[in-house]
N, CA, C and O atoms as a GROMACS GRO file, in nm:
protein
  256
    1MET      N    1   3.262  -5.019   3.364
    1MET     CA    2   3.150  -5.018   3.271
    1MET      C    3   3.018  -5.042   3.343
    1MET      O    4   2.919  -4.973   3.315
    2ALA      N    5   3.015  -5.138   3.435
    2ALA     CA    6   2.892  -5.166   3.509
    2ALA      C    7   2.854  -5.047   3.597
    2ALA      O    8   2.736  -5.020   3.617
    3GLN      N    9   2.954  -4.977   3.647
    3GLN     CA   10   2.927  -4.861   3.731
    3GLN      C   11   2.861  -4.750   3.649
    3GLN      O   12   2.771  -4.682   3.698
    4ASN      N   13   2.905  -4.730   3.525
    4ASN     CA   14   2.844  -4.630   3.438
    4ASN      C   15   2.700  -4.667   3.405
    4ASN      O   16   2.613  -4.581   3.401
    5SER      N   17   2.676  -4.796   3.382
    5SER     CA   18   2.540  -4.842   3.353
    5SER      C   19   2.448  -4.818   3.472
    5SER      O   20   2.333  -4.778   3.455
    6ALA      N   21   2.498  -4.842   3.592
    6ALA     CA   22   2.418  -4.822   3.712
    6ALA      C   23   2.385  -4.674   3.731
    6ALA      O   24   2.273  -4.640   3.769
    7LYS      N   25   2.481  -4.587   3.704
    7LYS     CA   26   2.457  -4.442   3.715
    7LYS      C   27   2.353  -4.396   3.613
    7LYS      O   28   2.264  -4.317   3.644
    8TYR      N   29   2.366  -4.448   3.489
    8TYR     CA   30   2.270  -4.413   3.384
    8TYR      C   31   2.130  -4.458   3.423
    8TYR      O   32   2.035  -4.380   3.410
    9LYS      N   33   2.116  -4.581   3.471
    9LYS     CA   34   1.986  -4.634   3.512
    9LYS      C   35   1.927  -4.549   3.623
    9LYS      O   36   1.808  -4.520   3.620
   10LEU      N   37   2.007  -4.509   3.719
   10LEU     CA   38   1.959  -4.426   3.829
   10LEU      C   39   1.905  -4.292   3.778
   10LEU      O   40   1.800  -4.247   3.823
   11ARG      N   41   1.976  -4.229   3.685
   11ARG     CA   42   1.929  -4.102   3.629
   11ARG      C   43   1.797  -4.118   3.554
   11ARG      O   44   1.710  -4.032   3.565
   12ILE      N   45   1.782  -4.225   3.480
   12ILE     CA   46   1.658  -4.250   3.406
   12ILE      C   47   1.544  -4.280   3.502
   12ILE      O   48   1.433  -4.228   3.485
   13ASP      N   49   1.569  -4.362   3.603
   13ASP     CA   50   1.464  -4.400   3.698
   13ASP      C   51   1.413  -4.280   3.778
   13ASP      O   52   1.295  -4.277   3.815
   14ILE      N   53   1.496  -4.183   3.804
   14ILE     CA   54   1.455  -4.064   3.877
   14ILE      C   55   1.351  -3.986   3.797
   14ILE      O   56   1.260  -3.927   3.854
   15ARG      N   57   1.365  -3.985   3.664
   15ARG     CA   58   1.274  -3.909   3.579
   15ARG      C   59   1.141  -3.980   3.554
   15ARG      O   60   1.045  -3.917   3.512
   16LYS      N   61   1.135  -4.111   3.579
   16LYS     CA   62   1.014  -4.187   3.553
   16LYS      C   63   0.907  -4.154   3.656
   16LYS      O   64   0.938  -4.128   3.773
   17TRP      N   65   0.784  -4.155   3.614
   17TRP     CA   66   0.672  -4.146   3.706
   17TRP      C   67   0.560  -4.227   3.645
   17TRP      O   68   0.548  -4.237   3.523
   18PHE      N   69   0.479  -4.283   3.729
   18PHE     CA   70   0.374  -4.371   3.683
   18PHE      C   71   0.238  -4.312   3.716
   18PHE      O   72   0.213  -4.265   3.827
   19LYS      N   73   0.152  -4.317   3.619
   19LYS     CA   74   0.014  -4.272   3.636
   19LYS      C   75  -0.066  -4.388   3.689
   19LYS      O   76  -0.059  -4.498   3.634
   20THR      N   77  -0.140  -4.367   3.793
   20THR     CA   78  -0.227  -4.472   3.845
   20THR      C   79  -0.372  -4.426   3.828
   20THR      O   80  -0.403  -4.307   3.838
   21LEU      N   81  -0.457  -4.522   3.803
   21LEU     CA   82  -0.599  -4.495   3.786
   21LEU      C   83  -0.676  -4.563   3.897
   21LEU      O   84  -0.628  -4.659   3.959
   22ASN      N   85  -0.794  -4.514   3.922
   22ASN     CA   86  -0.888  -4.580   4.012
   22ASN      C   87  -0.997  -4.643   3.927
   22ASN      O   88  -1.020  -4.602   3.813
   23ILE      N   89  -1.065  -4.742   3.983
   23ILE     CA   90  -1.176  -4.804   3.912
   23ILE      C   91  -1.280  -4.696   3.884
   23ILE      O   92  -1.320  -4.623   3.974
   24GLY      N   93  -1.324  -4.688   3.760
   24GLY     CA   94  -1.422  -4.587   3.721
   24GLY      C   95  -1.362  -4.462   3.661
   24GLY      O   96  -1.436  -4.381   3.605
   25ASP      N   97  -1.231  -4.443   3.670
   25ASP     CA   98  -1.167  -4.327   3.608
   25ASP      C   99  -1.177  -4.336   3.456
   25ASP      O  100  -1.181  -4.446   3.400
   26ASP      N  101  -1.181  -4.222   3.391
   26ASP     CA  102  -1.190  -4.216   3.245
   26ASP      C  103  -1.053  -4.195   3.184
   26ASP      O  104  -0.971  -4.118   3.235
   27LEU      N  105  -1.029  -4.263   3.072
   27LEU     CA  106  -0.911  -4.241   2.988
   27LEU      C  107  -0.960  -4.171   2.863
   27LEU      O  108  -1.048  -4.223   2.794
   28HIS      N  109  -0.906  -4.056   2.832
   28HIS     CA  110  -0.951  -3.978   2.717
   28HIS      C  111  -0.853  -3.996   2.602
   28HIS      O  112  -0.731  -3.985   2.619
   29THR      N  113  -0.908  -4.022   2.484
   29THR     CA  114  -0.826  -4.031   2.363
   29THR      C  115  -0.875  -3.927   2.264
   29THR      O  116  -0.990  -3.885   2.268
   30CYS      N  117  -0.787  -3.886   2.177
   30CYS     CA  118  -0.822  -3.782   2.079
   30CYS      C  119  -0.918  -3.833   1.973
   30CYS      O  120  -1.007  -3.760   1.930
   31VAL      N  121  -0.902  -3.957   1.932
   31VAL     CA  122  -0.977  -4.008   1.817
   31VAL      C  123  -1.108  -4.075   1.857
   31VAL      O  124  -1.211  -4.049   1.796
   32THR      N  125  -1.105  -4.160   1.959
   32THR     CA  126  -1.221  -4.244   1.987
   32THR      C  127  -1.303  -4.202   2.108
   32THR      O  128  -1.403  -4.267   2.138
   33GLY      N  129  -1.266  -4.099   2.176
   33GLY     CA  130  -1.343  -4.055   2.292
   33GLY      C  131  -1.282  -4.103   2.423
   33GLY      O  132  -1.160  -4.110   2.437
   34SER      N  133  -1.367  -4.135   2.519
   34SER     CA  134  -1.316  -4.176   2.650
   34SER      C  135  -1.359  -4.318   2.682
   34SER      O  136  -1.462  -4.368   2.636
   35PHE      N  137  -1.278  -4.382   2.764
   35PHE     CA  138  -1.304  -4.518   2.809
   35PHE      C  139  -1.287  -4.522   2.959
   35PHE      O  140  -1.210  -4.444   3.016
   36GLN      N  141  -1.357  -4.611   3.023
   36GLN     CA  142  -1.356  -4.620   3.168
   36GLN      C  143  -1.270  -4.739   3.213
   36GLN      O  144  -1.274  -4.846   3.153
   37ALA      N  145  -1.193  -4.719   3.320
   37ALA     CA  146  -1.115  -4.827   3.380
   37ALA      C  147  -1.210  -4.916   3.459
   37ALA      O  148  -1.275  -4.872   3.553
   38LEU      N  149  -1.218  -5.043   3.419
   38LEU     CA  150  -1.310  -5.136   3.483
   38LEU      C  151  -1.247  -5.214   3.597
   38LEU      O  152  -1.312  -5.243   3.697
   39LYS      N  153  -1.119  -5.249   3.581
   39LYS     CA  154  -1.053  -5.336   3.677
   39LYS      C  155  -0.904  -5.308   3.679
   39LYS      O  156  -0.843  -5.291   3.574
   40LYS      N  157  -0.844  -5.305   3.798
   40LYS     CA  158  -0.700  -5.287   3.811
   40LYS      C  159  -0.638  -5.425   3.830
   40LYS      O  160  -0.671  -5.496   3.924
   41LEU      N  161  -0.549  -5.462   3.739
   41LEU     CA  162  -0.489  -5.594   3.741
   41LEU      C  163  -0.351  -5.596   3.805
   41LEU      O  164  -0.310  -5.698   3.861
   42ASP      N  165  -0.279  -5.485   3.798
   42ASP     CA  166  -0.145  -5.474   3.853
   42ASP      C  167  -0.120  -5.326   3.883
   42ASP      O  168  -0.213  -5.245   3.876
   43ASN      N  169   0.003  -5.290   3.916
   43ASN     CA  170   0.033  -5.150   3.948
   43ASN      C  171  -0.002  -5.054   3.835
   43ASN      O  172  -0.052  -4.945   3.860
   44ASN      N  173   0.024  -5.094   3.711
   44ASN     CA  174  -0.006  -5.007   3.597
   44ASN      C  175  -0.074  -5.084   3.484
   44ASN      O  176  -0.063  -5.044   3.368
   45THR      N  177  -0.146  -5.192   3.516
   45THR     CA  178  -0.219  -5.271   3.417
   45THR      C  179  -0.368  -5.267   3.450
   45THR      O  180  -0.408  -5.292   3.563
   46TYR      N  181  -0.448  -5.234   3.349
   46TYR     CA  182  -0.590  -5.213   3.371
   46TYR      C  183  -0.672  -5.280   3.262
   46TYR      O  184  -0.626  -5.298   3.149
   47ALA      N  185  -0.794  -5.318   3.297
   47ALA     CA  186  -0.894  -5.363   3.199
   47ALA      C  187  -0.983  -5.242   3.169
   47ALA      O  188  -1.034  -5.178   3.260
   48ILE      N  189  -1.000  -5.213   3.042
   48ILE     CA  190  -1.072  -5.094   2.995
   48ILE      C  191  -1.198  -5.138   2.920
   48ILE      O  192  -1.198  -5.244   2.858
   49ASP      N  193  -1.302  -5.058   2.926
   49ASP     CA  194  -1.428  -5.092   2.856
   49ASP      C  195  -1.421  -5.054   2.708
   49ASP      O  196  -1.471  -4.949   2.667
   50LEU      N  197  -1.359  -5.141   2.628
   50LEU     CA  198  -1.350  -5.118   2.484
   50LEU      C  199  -1.463  -5.190   2.412
   50LEU      O  200  -1.513  -5.292   2.458
   51LEU      N  201  -1.501  -5.135   2.299
   51LEU     CA  202  -1.602  -5.200   2.215
   51LEU      C  203  -1.541  -5.323   2.148
   51LEU      O  204  -1.423  -5.321   2.111
   52GLU      N  205  -1.619  -5.428   2.133
   52GLU     CA  206  -1.571  -5.549   2.066
   52GLU      C  207  -1.535  -5.523   1.921
   52GLU      O  208  -1.452  -5.593   1.864
   53SER      N  209  -1.597  -5.423   1.861
   53SER     CA  210  -1.570  -5.392   1.720
   53SER      C  211  -1.427  -5.342   1.698
   53SER      O  212  -1.379  -5.341   1.585
   54PHE      N  213  -1.358  -5.300   1.805
   54PHE     CA  214  -1.218  -5.257   1.791
   54PHE      C  215  -1.128  -5.374   1.756
   54PHE      O  216  -1.027  -5.357   1.687
   55GLY      N  217  -1.164  -5.494   1.802
   55GLY     CA  218  -1.086  -5.613   1.770
   55GLY      C  219  -0.952  -5.622   1.840
   55GLY      O  220  -0.861  -5.688   1.791
   56ILE      N  221  -0.938  -5.555   1.955
   56ILE     CA  222  -0.813  -5.562   2.031
   56ILE      C  223  -0.845  -5.596   2.176
   56ILE      O  224  -0.960  -5.588   2.219
   57SER      N  225  -0.743  -5.634   2.250
   57SER     CA  226  -0.758  -5.671   2.390
   57SER      C  227  -0.798  -5.549   2.472
   57SER      O  228  -0.757  -5.437   2.442
   58SER      N  229  -0.878  -5.571   2.573
   58SER     CA  230  -0.921  -5.460   2.659
   58SER      C  231  -0.828  -5.443   2.780
   58SER      O  232  -0.857  -5.362   2.868
   59THR      N  233  -0.718  -5.517   2.784
   59THR     CA  234  -0.621  -5.505   2.892
   59THR      C  235  -0.503  -5.422   2.844
   59THR      O  236  -0.443  -5.451   2.741
   60PHE      N  237  -0.470  -5.316   2.921
   60PHE     CA  238  -0.363  -5.227   2.883
   60PHE      C  239  -0.268  -5.200   2.998
   60PHE      O  240  -0.308  -5.200   3.115
   61GLN      N  241  -0.142  -5.177   2.963
   61GLN     CA  242  -0.041  -5.137   3.060
   61GLN      C  243  -0.007  -4.992   3.032
   61GLN      O  244   0.041  -4.958   2.923
   62LEU      N  245  -0.031  -4.906   3.130
   62LEU     CA  246  -0.002  -4.764   3.112
   62LEU      C  247   0.147  -4.738   3.127
   62LEU      O  248   0.208  -4.780   3.226
   63LYS      N  249   0.204  -4.672   3.032
   63LYS     CA  250   0.344  -4.630   3.039
   63LYS      C  251   0.347  -4.483   3.004
   63LYS      O  252   0.342  -4.445   2.888
   64ILE      N  253   0.356  -4.402   3.106
   64ILE     CA  254   0.353  -4.257   3.085
   64ILE      C  255   0.480  -4.198   3.140
   64ILE      O  256   0.500  -4.077   3.133
   0.00000   0.00000   0.00000
């Protein structure tokens, strides 16, 4: 059973890819326009320049 789980995980991990941003890169959304990456906190975690009126955290983890 553990061997099957390991094989499944390997197949899924091969298909994964991670998008990385540079400081100053734009993230485009369909509804609200574009936002700029202000700070890279981790491999796929970024601080984004969101308006305070959104009422949400400006730190996001990209999962693509």
